[in-house]
N, C-alpha and C positions, 0 to 999 in steps of 0.2 A: 315460891322457892326460887332461889337464884344463886349464882356464884358471885361472891362479893370480893372486891379487890382490897388489899391492904397496902398498896403501893405508896399512898400518901403517908400513912403511918410510918412505913419503913424509911421514907425520905426524911421525915421530921426527926425520927429517932437517930438516923445517921448524923444529921446536923447537930443534935444534942451531944452525941458521942464525940464528934470532932470539934465541938465548941464553936461552930460557925453555921451560917445558913447554907444549905445545899439547895441550889435552885433547880427548877425543872429543866432549864436550859442546859445546865451542867450534866444532869443525868441523861437527858435526851441525846446530847452530843456524844457522850461517852458510850452509850449503848447503840447509837446509830439510828435513832428515830427522831421525828420532829417533836418540838415542844408541845404542839397542839395534840399530837397523838398521845404523849405521856399525860397531858392534862386530862384527856378523855378517859384514859385508863385509871388515873387516880380518882376521878369523880364517878367512875362506874357508868360512864356515858357511852361506852363502846359495846357493840354487839358481839365482839370476839377479840381474841388476842392470839397471834400465831405463836407456835412453839418456839421459834427462834427468838422472838421478842421476850417471851416468858423466860427462856433460858438466860438471856442477857440480863434481865432484871434480877434473876436469882444470883448470877455471877457478881453483878455489881454490888448487891446488898449482902452477898455471902450468906444466903438463906436457901431453904428448900421451896419447892413449888407450894407446899402447904402453908408456908409463911407469907406467900404473895397472894394466894387465892384461898377463899374459904367458902364452903357450901353452907348456905343459911336457909333452911326450909321455912323459916318464919318470915323472911323478907319477900315482899311482893314486887312485881315488876318484871321487866324483860329478863330472860335467862341468858347469861353470857355463854359464849361457846369458844372453844379452842379451834384454831385452824392449823392444820398440818400442811406445810408447803412441800411438794415433792422435790426430791433431789434433782 
């Protein structure tokens, strides 16, 4: 079981909606992370995502947390985790 990201799907859907290619670089720059960090999130290669980044993804795509992340008990592999950064 693991948490699965739907960030890639959201980026591709946004591109379709806008009739253009939405690049990882564009999203990463807009939300303030590196392109490589976004690539790892989209591929599910990260061990965690902090709440600030998750909130920025939600704001950018205008979706809820449940539309960015999904719990899949059938998927095997590492379990992702969320990281809360203290104020």
